[in-house]
TORKOL-4160 file (C-alpha; in steps of 0.2 Angstrom, whole numbers, padded with zeros to 4 digits, m for minus):
57
<pt num="1" X="0561" Y="0561" Z="0516"/>
<pt num="2" X="0548" Y="0558" Z="0504"/>
<pt num="3" X="0555" Y="0544" Z="0492"/>
<pt num="4" X="0559" Y="0531" Z="0509"/>
<pt num="5" X="0539" Y="0534" Z="0512"/>
<pt num="6" X="0538" Y="0529" Z="0494"/>
<pt num="7" X="0547" Y="0515" Z="0494"/>
<pt num="8" X="0540" Y="0509" Z="0509"/>
<pt num="9" X="0522" Y="0511" Z="0500"/>
<pt num="10" X="0531" Y="0500" Z="0486"/>
<pt num="11" X="0537" Y="0486" Z="0500"/>
<pt num="12" X="0520" Y="0487" Z="0508"/>
<pt num="13" X="0510" Y="0483" Z="0493"/>
<pt num="14" X="0522" Y="0469" Z="0486"/>
<pt num="15" X="0520" Y="0462" Z="0503"/>
<pt num="16" X="0500" Y="0463" Z="0501"/>
<pt num="17" X="0501" Y="0455" Z="0482"/>
<pt num="18" X="0513" Y="0442" Z="0487"/>
<pt num="19" X="0500" Y="0436" Z="0504"/>
<pt num="20" X="0483" Y="0440" Z="0496"/>
<pt num="21" X="0478" Y="0421" Z="0496"/>
<pt num="22" X="0484" Y="0418" Z="0512"/>
<pt num="23" X="0477" Y="0437" Z="0521"/>
<pt num="24" X="0472" Y="0437" Z="0538"/>
<pt num="25" X="0484" Y="0440" Z="0553"/>
<pt num="26" X="0501" Y="0442" Z="0546"/>
<pt num="27" X="0494" Y="0454" Z="0533"/>
<pt num="28" X="0487" Y="0464" Z="0546"/>
<pt num="29" X="0504" Y="0463" Z="0559"/>
<pt num="30" X="0514" Y="0469" Z="0545"/>
<pt num="31" X="0503" Y="0483" Z="0540"/>
<pt num="32" X="0503" Y="0489" Z="0559"/>
<pt num="33" X="0522" Y="0487" Z="0559"/>
<pt num="34" X="0522" Y="0500" Z="0547"/>
<pt num="35" X="0509" Y="0510" Z="0553"/>
<pt num="36" X="0519" Y="0511" Z="0566"/>
<pt num="37" X="0538" Y="0517" Z="0558"/>
<pt num="38" X="0528" Y="0528" Z="0548"/>
<pt num="39" X="0524" Y="0537" Z="0563"/>
<pt num="40" X="0540" Y="0535" Z="0571"/>
<pt num="41" X="0550" Y="0544" Z="0555"/>
<pt num="42" X="0536" Y="0556" Z="0558"/>
<pt num="43" X="0540" Y="0561" Z="0576"/>
<pt num="44" X="0558" Y="0561" Z="0570"/>
<pt num="45" X="0556" Y="0575" Z="0559"/>
<pt num="46" X="0545" Y="0585" Z="0570"/>
<pt num="47" X="0558" Y="0585" Z="0580"/>
<pt num="48" X="0574" Y="0590" Z="0568"/>
<pt num="49" X="0560" Y="0602" Z="0560"/>
<pt num="50" X="0558" Y="0610" Z="0579"/>
<pt num="51" X="0577" Y="0608" Z="0581"/>
<pt num="52" X="0582" Y="0618" Z="0566"/>
<pt num="53" X="0569" Y="0632" Z="0570"/>
<pt num="54" X="0574" Y="0634" Z="0587"/>
<pt num="55" X="0594" Y="0636" Z="0584"/>
<pt num="56" X="0589" Y="0647" Z="0569"/>
<pt num="57" X="0580" Y="0660" Z="0579"/>
């Protein structure tokens, strides 16, 4: 999963560099989207880990 986050970070940095001259609202919305996506991935990982722990007790 760490590689997924690394790819997301690289993608975000690329977008930031492309939109630096425009700045503003588009960049903020893209960053907000990826933060929400990361939060959802974290929740799914936690659910999977909890399920694994509960099944293997």
